[in-house]
C-alpha positions in Angstrom: 0.0 0.0 0.0 1.3 3.5 -0.9 2.1 6.0 1.8 0.6 9.5 1.2 1.5 12.6 3.3 0.0 16.0 2.9 2.3 18.7 4.2 1.6 22.5 4.4 5.1 23.7 3.5 6.0 26.9 5.3 7.8 29.9 3.7 11.5 29.4 3.6 11.6 25.6 3.5 13.0 23.7 0.6 10.8 21.1 -1.1 13.5 18.4 -0.8 14.9 16.3 2.0 18.5 17.6 1.6 19.3 21.0 3.2 21.1 23.6 1.1 22.7 27.0 1.8 21.3 27.4 5.3 17.7 26.6 4.3 15.7 24.1 6.3 14.2 21.2 4.4 11.4 18.6 4.5 13.6 16.3 6.7 13.2 18.9 9.5 9.5 18.3 9.6 8.8 14.8 8.1 10.6 11.9 9.9 9.7 9.4 7.2 12.1 7.8 4.8 11.4 6.7 1.2 8.8 9.4 0.4 9.2 12.1 -2.2 7.4 15.3 -3.1 5.0 15.1 -6.1 6.0 18.5 -7.5 7.7 21.3 -5.7 7.3 24.8 -4.3 10.1 27.3 -4.2 11.6 28.1 -0.9 10.0 31.6 -1.0 6.5 30.2 -1.3 4.2 28.2 0.9 1.4 25.7 0.3 0.3 22.1 0.2 2.7 19.4 -0.9 1.8 15.7 -1.5 4.6 13.3 -0.5 4.4 9.6 -1.4 6.5 6.5 -2.0 4.4 5.8 -5.1 6.5 6.7 -8.1 3.8 6.0 -10.6 1.5 8.4 -8.8 4.1 11.1 -8.8 4.6 10.6 -12.5 0.9 10.7 -13.2 0.5 14.0 -11.2 3.6 15.8 -12.5 4.2 14.6 -16.1 2.9 17.1 -18.8 1.7 14.0 -20.6 -1.3 13.6 -18.3 -2.4 17.3 -18.2 -3.3 17.2 -14.5 -4.7 20.7 -13.7 -3.2 22.6 -10.8 -4.4 25.7 -9.1 -2.0 28.3 -7.7 -2.9 31.4 -5.6 -0.4 34.2 -5.8 -0.1 37.3 -3.6 1.8 40.3 -4.6 3.2 43.4 -2.8 2.0 45.7 -5.6 -1.0 45.7 -8.0 -0.5 43.6 -11.1 -1.2 45.2 -14.5 -2.9 43.4 -17.4 0.4 43.8 -19.3 2.3 41.9 -16.6 -0.3 39.1 -16.6 -0.1 38.8 -20.4 
């Protein structure tokens, strides 16, 4: 049976289990071996990550071949113009 972990990644944390350049990483929060993130969020973002040991599921969710829709909510410090959106 596959293991699935939902993790609300905080700002400043890497979406990997190996720390880099003074950043904390998933290993600081998830004491489980053999699971990997299905996708990633940059260190300067926060949000929900799915971690699993099911490689086929990760492939199905992240490969452009399957066209799995994803929704992102973005906050900005300044108003965004239509030109910037285009």
